[in-house]
C-alpha positions as CSV (number, residue, x, y, z in Angstrom):
1,X,0.1,-0.1,0.3
2,X,3.0,2.7,0.3
3,X,3.5,2.3,-3.5
4,X,-0.3,3.1,-3.8
5,X,0.4,6.4,-1.8
6,X,3.3,7.7,-3.2
7,X,2.1,7.8,-6.6
8,X,-1.0,9.3,-5.7
9,X,1.7,12.0,-4.1
10,X,3.3,12.1,-7.4
11,X,0.9,12.2,-9.5
12,X,-1.1,15.2,-7.2
13,X,2.1,17.3,-7.5
14,X,2.1,16.8,-11.4
15,X,-1.3,17.9,-11.2
16,X,-1.3,20.9,-9.2
17,X,2.5,21.7,-10.2
18,X,2.5,25.2,-12.4
19,X,2.5,24.8,-16.4
20,X,6.1,24.5,-17.2
21,X,7.8,27.1,-20.0
22,X,10.9,26.4,-22.2
23,X,13.4,28.8,-22.3
24,X,17.0,28.7,-23.2
25,X,19.1,28.8,-20.4
26,X,21.6,31.8,-20.0
27,X,24.4,29.8,-18.3
28,X,24.7,27.7,-21.3
29,X,28.0,26.8,-23.1
30,X,26.7,28.0,-26.8
31,X,23.5,28.9,-27.5
32,X,21.9,27.7,-24.4
33,X,19.5,25.0,-26.0
34,X,20.8,21.9,-24.6
35,X,20.7,23.3,-21.0
36,X,17.4,24.6,-21.5
37,X,15.8,21.4,-23.1
38,X,17.5,19.8,-20.0
39,X,15.9,22.3,-17.5
40,X,12.7,21.6,-18.8
41,X,13.0,18.2,-18.8
42,X,14.6,18.0,-15.3
43,X,17.8,15.8,-16.6
44,X,21.5,16.3,-16.5
45,X,22.7,18.4,-19.7
46,X,25.6,16.2,-20.4
47,X,23.2,13.5,-22.0
48,X,21.1,16.2,-24.2
49,X,24.5,17.5,-25.2
50,X,25.7,14.1,-26.5
51,X,22.9,13.7,-28.7
52,X,23.5,17.4,-30.1
53,X,26.4,16.4,-31.0
54,X,25.5,12.7,-32.4
55,X,22.7,14.8,-34.3
56,X,25.5,16.9,-35.8
57,X,27.7,14.2,-36.8
58,X,25.0,11.9,-38.6
59,X,24.3,14.2,-41.5
60,X,24.5,17.5,-39.9
61,X,20.7,17.3,-39.6
62,X,21.6,18.4,-36.0
63,X,23.4,21.5,-37.0
64,X,20.0,22.9,-38.5
65,X,17.9,21.5,-35.5
66,X,20.0,23.5,-33.2
67,X,19.9,26.3,-34.9
68,X,15.9,26.4,-35.5
69,X,15.6,25.8,-31.8
70,X,18.1,29.2,-30.9
71,X,15.6,30.9,-32.7
72,X,12.7,29.8,-31.5
73,X,12.9,29.0,-28.0
74,X,13.2,32.4,-26.3
75,X,15.8,33.3,-24.0
76,X,15.4,33.0,-20.2
77,X,14.2,36.2,-18.3
78,X,16.2,37.4,-15.6
79,X,13.8,37.2,-12.8
80,X,13.2,33.5,-13.6
81,X,13.3,31.3,-10.2
82,X,14.9,28.3,-10.6
83,X,13.7,24.9,-9.7
């Protein structure tokens, strides 16, 4: 039964949580795209950067995807609170 209670707690946290917004991070290495995606998906930035590098090496499509994301995803506001 404790697992069921834990699941209910997690579900309620997701339901009551404010919607997340995707931003490019100001502390990113190049354009903040990978860091912003990692923040959005609540994961470490290293796997995201590795996937971006792999996409860059596999035919160059990763470059265009990164460039479009850099243009489309807004920069993180200065007053945004970090979770």
